[in-house]
C-alpha positions in Angstrom: 113.0 88.7 70.1 114.3 92.1 71.1 116.3 93.0 74.2 113.3 94.4 76.0 111.3 91.2 76.1 114.2 88.7 76.3 113.7 86.3 79.3 116.1 86.6 82.2 117.3 83.6 84.2 118.7 83.3 87.8 122.4 82.5 88.4 121.4 79.1 89.7 119.5 78.4 86.5 122.4 79.5 84.3 124.8 77.4 86.3 122.6 74.3 85.9 122.4 74.9 82.2 126.2 75.3 81.9 126.7 72.1 84.0 124.5 70.1 81.6 126.7 71.3 78.7 130.1 71.0 80.3 129.8 68.0 82.5 127.1 65.8 80.8 128.0 66.6 77.2 124.6 68.1 76.3 124.3 70.3 73.3 123.0 73.8 73.9 119.7 72.8 72.4 119.5 69.6 74.5 120.3 71.6 77.7 117.5 74.1 76.8 115.0 71.3 76.2 116.0 69.5 79.4 115.6 72.7 81.5 112.2 73.6 80.0 113.3 76.8 78.2 110.3 77.9 76.2 107.9 76.1 78.6 106.1 77.8 81.4 107.7 75.7 84.2 111.2 77.2 84.4 112.5 76.4 87.9 115.7 77.2 89.9 117.6 74.2 91.2 116.5 72.9 94.6 119.7 70.9 95.0 121.9 74.1 94.7 119.6 76.0 97.2 119.8 73.1 99.6 123.6 73.0 99.3 123.8 76.7 100.1 121.6 76.3 103.2 123.7 73.4 104.5 126.9 75.3 104.0 125.5 78.4 105.9 124.0 76.2 108.7 127.3 74.2 109.2 129.5 77.3 109.0 127.5 78.9 111.9 127.9 75.8 114.1 124.4 74.3 113.6 122.5 76.9 115.6 119.1 76.0 117.1 115.7 77.8 116.9 116.2 79.4 113.5 113.7 80.8 111.1 114.4 80.7 107.3 112.7 83.4 105.4 112.4 83.4 101.6 110.0 84.2 98.7 107.7 81.5 97.4 110.1 80.3 94.7 109.8 76.6 93.6 113.2 75.8 95.0 112.1 76.9 98.5 108.8 75.1 98.3 110.2 71.8 96.9 110.0 68.7 98.9 113.8 68.3 99.0 114.2 71.8 100.5 111.3 71.5 103.0 112.7 68.2 104.2 116.1 69.9 104.8 114.4 72.7 106.8 112.6 70.0 108.9 115.9 68.1 109.4 117.6 71.2 110.7 114.6 72.0 112.9 114.1 75.4 111.4 110.8 77.2 110.9 110.1 78.3 107.4 108.6 81.7 106.6 107.6 83.0 103.2 106.7 86.4 101.9 103.3 87.0 100.3 103.2 86.7 96.5 104.4 89.8 94.7 106.0 91.2 97.9 109.3 92.1 96.2 110.5 94.3 99.1 111.3 91.2 101.1 113.9 90.2 98.5 115.6 93.6 98.1 118.7 92.7 100.1 119.3 89.7 97.8 118.7 91.7 94.7 121.3 94.2 96.0 123.8 91.4 96.7 123.4 90.1 93.1 123.8 93.6 91.7 127.0 94.0 93.6 128.3 90.6 92.6 127.6 91.3 88.9 129.1 94.7 88.8 132.1 94.2 91.2 133.2 90.6 90.5 131.6 88.6 87.8 133.5 88.6 84.5 131.5 90.3 81.7 132.1 87.3 79.5 131.0 84.8 82.1 133.0 81.7 83.3 134.7 79.0 81.3 133.4 76.2 83.5 131.2 75.3 86.5 134.3 74.7 88.7 135.6 78.2 87.8 132.2 79.8 88.6 131.8 78.0 91.9 135.4 78.9 93.0 134.9 82.5 92.1 131.5 82.9 93.7 132.7 81.3 97.0 135.7 83.6 97.0 133.5 86.6 96.4 131.1 85.8 99.2 133.5 84.4 101.9 136.7 86.3 101.2 135.5 89.6 99.9 131.8 90.4 100.4 131.6 89.2 104.0 135.2 89.9 105.1 136.5 92.9 103.3 133.7 94.9 101.6 132.3 97.6 103.9 128.5 98.0 103.8 126.6 101.3 104.3 123.8 99.5 106.1 126.4 98.3 108.7 127.8 101.8 109.2 130.8 100.9 107.1 131.5 97.6 108.7 131.8 94.3 106.9 129.0 91.7 107.5 131.3 89.5 109.5 132.3 92.2 111.9 128.7 93.6 112.2 127.4 90.0 112.9 130.1 89.5 115.6 129.2 92.8 117.3 125.5 91.9 117.1 126.0 88.6 118.9 128.2 90.2 121.5 125.7 92.9 122.3 122.4 91.0 122.1 120.7 88.2 123.9 121.0 85.1 121.9 117.9 84.1 120.0 119.6 81.2 118.2 121.6 79.0 120.5 124.8 77.7 119.0 125.6 74.1 120.0 
């Protein structure tokens, strides 16, 4: 298989594979089989997606009247994730199939992460990867890194200004 038609996998998928190898003692081949590599049903991890939503929801003080927008990925349509959306009383919105423009901010985020922070050789363990990713998002990307879209402000400062200058749509409890 040449480089051009080699499959690509999401960060969540790669983390799950690494976890099977490092924490559960699977061989590379066993992890590949367990995750369906080579089959047509490769799916990101709903548990990881749910954990990220919970973290964001809790960090913002459990706001009310939220809408969660995503693509139609299997981790967003899974029963586990939809139940979490229901529990948090959020409305779920999904883009149409093939509407990649909705996802361009996330694609840009992952590009920045890969070029600015992620080691070229990857991580030695799941714990190291989790620690590094959380540091990138919370301590650098949102707090220090200026964004052109925000007129050179960090996301945290831009969000603070937004909430100070607008009528609240989501009520923080």
